[in-house]
C-alpha positions as CSV (number, residue, x, y, z in Angstrom):
1,M,0.0,0.0,0.0
2,K,2.9,2.4,0.7
3,S,4.0,2.1,-3.0
4,F,0.4,2.5,-4.2
5,I,-0.1,5.6,-2.0
6,A,3.2,7.1,-3.2
7,G,1.9,7.1,-6.8
8,L,-1.7,8.1,-6.2
9,P,-2.5,11.6,-7.5
10,K,-4.0,13.7,-4.8
11,A,-4.6,17.2,-3.5
12,E,-4.0,18.8,0.0
13,L,-6.7,21.1,1.2
14,H,-5.9,21.6,4.9
15,L,-2.3,22.6,5.5
16,H,-1.0,25.4,7.7
17,I,2.2,26.6,6.1
18,E,3.6,27.7,9.4
19,G,3.0,24.2,10.6
20,T,5.5,22.8,8.1
21,L,8.4,24.4,10.0
22,E,10.7,21.5,10.6
23,P,13.0,21.7,13.7
24,E,16.1,21.9,11.5
25,L,14.8,24.8,9.5
26,M,13.6,26.5,12.7
27,F,17.2,26.5,14.0
28,Q,18.6,27.7,10.7
29,L,16.2,30.6,10.5
30,A,16.8,31.4,14.2
31,E,20.5,31.6,13.5
32,R,20.0,33.7,10.4
33,N,17.8,36.2,12.3
34,G,19.9,36.3,15.5
35,I,17.1,34.6,17.6
36,V,17.9,32.3,20.6
37,L,15.5,29.4,20.8
38,P,14.6,28.0,24.3
39,Y,15.9,24.6,23.2
40,E,19.4,23.3,23.2
41,N,19.2,21.4,19.9
42,V,16.8,19.8,17.4
43,A,16.3,16.7,19.6
44,A,15.3,18.9,22.6
45,L,12.8,20.7,20.4
46,Q,11.3,17.5,19.0
47,A,10.9,16.2,22.6
48,A,8.5,19.1,23.2
49,Y,6.2,17.7,20.5
50,D,4.1,15.9,23.1
51,F,0.7,17.4,23.1
52,N,-2.3,16.6,25.3
53,Q,-4.6,19.1,23.6
54,L,-4.8,21.7,20.8
55,Q,-3.7,24.5,23.1
56,D,-0.4,22.7,24.0
57,F,0.4,22.6,20.3
58,L,-0.6,26.2,19.6
59,E,1.7,27.5,22.3
60,L,4.7,25.8,20.6
61,Y,3.4,26.7,17.1
62,Y,3.3,30.4,17.8
63,Q,6.7,30.2,19.5
64,G,8.2,28.6,16.5
65,M,6.6,31.1,14.2
66,D,8.8,33.8,15.7
67,V,11.8,32.8,13.6
68,L,9.9,33.9,10.4
69,R,11.0,37.5,9.9
70,T,11.8,38.2,6.2
71,E,10.2,37.5,2.9
72,Q,13.1,35.0,2.2
73,D,12.2,33.1,5.4
74,F,8.6,32.6,4.3
75,F,9.8,31.6,0.8
76,D,12.2,29.1,2.3
77,L,9.5,27.7,4.6
78,T,7.1,27.2,1.7
79,W,9.7,25.9,-0.7
80,A,10.7,23.2,1.8
81,Y,7.1,22.0,1.9
82,L,6.8,22.0,-1.8
83,Q,10.0,20.0,-2.2
84,K,8.6,17.3,0.1
85,I,5.2,17.0,-1.5
86,S,6.7,17.1,-5.0
87,R,7.8,13.5,-4.2
88,Q,4.3,12.5,-2.9
89,S,2.3,12.8,-6.2
90,V,0.5,15.9,-4.9
91,R,-1.0,17.7,-7.8
92,H,-2.8,20.6,-6.1
93,V,-2.6,22.4,-2.8
94,E,-4.8,25.0,-1.0
95,I,-2.8,26.2,2.0
96,F,-3.5,28.4,5.0
97,F,-1.4,31.2,6.4
98,D,-2.0,33.2,9.6
99,P,-1.2,36.9,8.9
100,Q,-2.4,38.0,12.3
101,G,0.2,35.8,14.0
102,H,2.9,37.7,12.0
103,L,1.3,41.2,12.2
104,E,1.4,41.1,16.0
105,R,5.1,40.5,15.8
106,G,5.6,43.5,13.6
107,I,5.9,41.5,10.3
108,A,4.1,43.3,7.5
109,F,1.2,41.5,5.8
110,E,3.0,41.6,2.4
111,T,6.2,40.1,3.8
112,A,4.5,36.9,4.6
113,L,2.2,36.9,1.6
114,N,4.8,37.6,-1.0
115,G,7.3,35.1,0.4
116,I,4.7,32.3,0.5
117,H,3.2,33.2,-2.9
118,S,6.5,33.4,-4.8
119,A,7.4,30.0,-3.6
120,L,4.0,28.6,-4.7
121,V,4.5,30.2,-8.1
122,K,7.9,28.5,-8.4
123,G,6.4,25.2,-7.3
124,E,3.8,25.4,-10.0
125,Q,6.5,26.2,-12.6
126,E,9.0,23.5,-11.5
127,Y,6.8,20.8,-10.0
128,H,3.5,21.4,-11.8
129,I,1.7,21.7,-8.4
130,S,-1.2,24.1,-8.8
131,F,-2.2,26.1,-5.7
132,G,-4.6,28.4,-3.9
133,L,-3.8,30.5,-0.9
134,I,-6.2,30.9,2.0
135,M,-5.9,33.6,4.7
136,C,-7.1,32.5,8.1
137,F,-8.4,34.6,11.0
138,L,-7.3,33.7,14.5
139,R,-10.5,32.9,16.4
140,H,-9.0,33.7,19.8
141,L,-8.8,37.3,18.7
142,D,-11.8,39.5,18.2
143,E,-13.8,40.1,15.0
144,E,-12.6,43.7,14.8
145,E,-9.1,42.5,14.3
146,A,-10.3,40.1,11.7
147,F,-12.0,42.9,9.8
148,A,-8.7,44.9,9.8
149,T,-6.9,41.9,8.4
150,L,-9.5,41.4,5.7
151,E,-9.1,45.0,4.6
152,M,-5.4,44.2,4.1
153,A,-6.2,41.3,1.9
154,L,-8.5,43.2,-0.4
155,A,-5.6,44.6,-2.3
156,H,-4.3,41.1,-2.9
157,K,-7.2,39.2,-4.5
158,D,-4.8,38.1,-7.2
159,K,-2.9,36.1,-4.6
160,I,-5.5,35.1,-2.0
161,I,-8.5,32.9,-3.0
162,G,-10.2,32.5,0.3
163,V,-10.5,33.1,4.0
164,G,-10.6,30.6,6.9
165,L,-10.9,30.4,10.7
166,D,-8.4,28.6,12.9
167,S,-6.6,28.6,16.3
168,S,-8.3,27.8,19.6
169,E,-11.7,26.4,19.0
170,K,-12.9,26.1,22.6
171,D,-15.1,29.0,23.6
172,N,-14.6,30.7,20.2
173,P,-17.6,29.7,18.2
174,P,-17.9,30.5,14.5
175,A,-20.8,32.9,15.3
176,K,-18.2,35.3,16.7
177,F,-17.1,36.0,13.1
178,Q,-20.4,36.1,11.3
179,Q,-20.1,39.7,10.0
180,V,-16.5,39.5,8.8
181,F,-17.3,36.3,6.9
182,A,-20.3,38.0,5.3
183,K,-18.0,40.8,4.1
184,A,-15.5,38.2,2.8
185,R,-18.3,36.5,0.9
186,H,-19.4,39.8,-0.6
187,E,-15.8,40.4,-1.7
188,G,-15.8,37.0,-3.6
189,F,-13.6,34.9,-1.4
190,W,-14.1,31.2,-0.9
191,L,-15.0,30.5,2.8
192,V,-13.8,27.7,5.0
193,A,-13.7,27.3,8.8
194,H,-12.2,24.9,11.4
195,A,-15.2,23.4,13.2
196,G,-15.8,20.2,15.1
197,E,-12.2,19.4,16.0
198,E,-12.4,20.2,19.7
199,G,-15.7,22.0,19.4
200,P,-19.2,20.5,19.4
201,P,-21.5,19.7,16.5
202,E,-23.2,23.1,17.1
203,Y,-20.0,24.8,15.8
204,I,-20.4,22.9,12.5
205,Y,-24.0,24.1,12.3
206,E,-22.8,27.7,12.9
207,A,-20.1,27.4,10.3
208,L,-22.7,26.2,7.8
209,D,-25.6,28.5,8.7
210,L,-24.0,31.7,10.0
211,L,-20.6,31.8,8.1
212,K,-22.1,30.0,5.0
213,V,-18.8,28.2,4.4
214,D,-17.9,26.2,1.3
215,R,-15.9,23.6,3.2
216,I,-15.6,22.4,6.8
217,D,-12.1,21.9,8.2
218,H,-11.9,18.8,10.4
219,G,-15.6,18.2,11.1
220,N,-15.1,15.0,13.2
221,A,-17.8,16.0,15.8
222,S,-20.4,15.7,13.1
223,M,-20.5,12.0,13.8
224,L,-22.1,12.8,17.2
225,D,-25.2,14.2,15.4
226,P,-27.1,11.9,13.0
227,A,-29.1,14.8,11.6
228,L,-26.0,16.8,10.9
229,V,-24.4,13.8,9.2
230,K,-27.5,13.5,6.9
231,R,-27.3,17.2,6.1
232,L,-23.6,17.0,5.3
233,V,-24.2,14.0,3.1
234,D,-27.2,15.5,1.3
235,E,-25.2,18.7,0.6
236,Q,-21.9,16.8,-0.1
237,M,-20.2,19.4,2.1
238,P,-16.4,18.6,2.0
239,L,-14.7,17.8,5.3
240,T,-10.9,18.2,5.4
241,V,-10.0,15.5,7.9
242,C,-6.5,15.3,9.4
243,P,-5.8,11.8,10.8
244,L,-2.3,12.2,12.3
245,S,-3.2,15.6,13.7
246,N,-6.3,14.0,15.4
247,T,-4.2,11.4,17.2
248,R,-1.4,13.8,18.2
249,L,-3.8,16.3,19.6
250,C,-5.9,13.5,21.3
251,V,-9.0,14.2,19.3
252,V,-9.0,10.5,19.0
253,D,-7.0,8.3,21.4
254,D,-5.8,5.8,18.7
255,M,-5.9,5.6,14.9
256,K,-7.9,2.4,15.1
257,H,-10.7,4.4,16.8
258,H,-10.7,7.1,14.1
259,P,-14.2,7.7,12.8
260,L,-13.0,7.8,9.1
261,P,-14.4,4.4,8.1
262,Q,-17.8,5.4,9.6
263,M,-17.6,8.8,7.9
264,L,-17.1,7.1,4.5
265,E,-19.7,4.5,5.1
266,A,-22.2,7.3,5.9
267,G,-21.4,8.9,2.5
268,L,-19.6,12.0,3.9
269,N,-17.4,13.9,1.4
270,V,-14.2,13.3,3.3
271,T,-10.7,14.4,2.3
272,I,-7.3,13.5,3.9
273,N,-4.8,16.2,4.8
274,S,-1.8,16.8,7.0
275,D,-2.7,20.0,9.0
276,D,0.7,20.8,10.6
277,P,3.0,18.0,9.4
278,A,6.2,19.1,11.1
279,Y,4.5,18.8,14.4
280,F,2.2,15.9,13.9
281,G,4.6,13.3,12.4
282,G,3.8,13.2,8.7
283,Y,2.9,14.9,5.4
284,L,0.1,13.8,3.0
285,N,1.3,10.4,2.1
286,E,2.0,9.5,5.7
287,N,-1.6,10.4,6.6
288,Y,-2.9,8.1,3.8
289,E,-0.6,5.4,5.1
290,A,-1.8,6.0,8.7
291,I,-5.5,5.4,7.7
292,S,-4.9,2.6,5.2
293,G,-5.2,-0.1,7.8
294,I,-8.5,1.1,9.3
295,L,-9.8,1.1,5.7
296,G,-8.8,-2.6,5.2
297,N,-6.0,-1.5,2.9
298,S,-8.6,-0.9,0.2
299,A,-7.0,0.7,-2.8
300,E,-10.4,1.8,-4.0
301,L,-11.3,3.6,-0.8
302,L,-7.9,5.4,-0.8
303,A,-8.5,6.4,-4.5
304,Q,-12.0,7.6,-3.5
305,L,-10.3,9.9,-0.9
306,A,-8.0,11.2,-3.6
307,R,-11.0,11.8,-5.9
308,N,-12.7,13.7,-3.1
309,S,-9.7,15.9,-2.7
310,F,-10.0,17.1,-6.3
311,S,-13.8,17.3,-6.2
312,A,-13.5,19.5,-3.1
313,S,-10.8,21.8,-4.5
314,F,-11.6,25.4,-5.5
315,I,-10.5,24.9,-9.1
316,E,-12.0,25.2,-12.5
317,D,-14.1,22.2,-13.8
318,T,-11.7,21.5,-16.6
319,Q,-8.8,21.1,-14.2
320,R,-10.9,19.1,-11.9
321,D,-12.0,16.7,-14.7
322,S,-8.4,16.3,-15.8
323,L,-7.2,15.5,-12.3
324,L,-10.0,13.0,-11.7
325,A,-9.2,11.4,-15.0
326,E,-5.6,11.0,-13.7
327,V,-6.8,9.1,-10.7
328,D,-8.9,6.8,-12.9
329,A,-6.0,6.2,-15.2
330,Y,-3.7,5.4,-12.2
331,M,-6.3,2.9,-10.9
332,Q,-6.7,1.3,-14.3
333,E,-2.9,1.0,-14.6
334,Q,-2.8,-0.6,-11.1
335,N,-5.5,-3.1,-12.0
336,S,-4.1,-4.2,-15.3
337,P,-2.3,-7.6,-15.4
């Protein structure tokens, strides 16, 4: 199955670029920028990757983010990610970035945006990986700050395709951002939101009904509400599930208890993604490998997840049809004697 997954064409739709900051690169950028990290070496930093909940991870995530200071730093971060996934048969990515996490450190909006975007352009040219860039609001901050960030994004619609909602889900319901999402929708952005990772099914309802999102990020908690599952199936609302993240953040206690098989059996439009791979132990292929066993090592189910990733992408129909045809051709090739 590892070989099959390695060659399977796929897209990634739930990836925080700041969460791809590997320990080695973190130390390199810290040295470049004259920053002293509170860890003696790479091994000591990796030992800190032991999370009991989302907040434990976020504290380390924001600390690591501090080494990102210049446009070149953001370029190098993104380019390192693209180099990894270029070897994983990834054809398309829609990645998140957190401008508020940089603005509060005095890093200009354009510094992060231009560094990330220029690397994505180079990745499309050299690796033929198409892309979309989604700007996320930090939900532990208030809506007024989100509005200010959205205003900055309006001048960069040529680079940013959508807005999202991430950070601490507990006690920060989607309803808190209803007005700024309405403004973003009016401006023509695609809309996504983290919901139902640590939050309850009610947060998924709010993301659907109040934010009017085009895609739900995570969505695991939907399985607690049969009426919600039926609605998500009827609407074929995409869910960007992140298996290794779910286990590392204790959303599920063990991969064998992950609800993915039940989600697929129910007819949910599930996609597989890596979330913050530097912190959670694997990029896209490693996530597919992690769930292969609980799906009975079914090549067809894995291929269906890959098809879902293209169906759920914010791309033109002609590109989508071409990518879906690539999965079908791959499966035909695998099944031929």
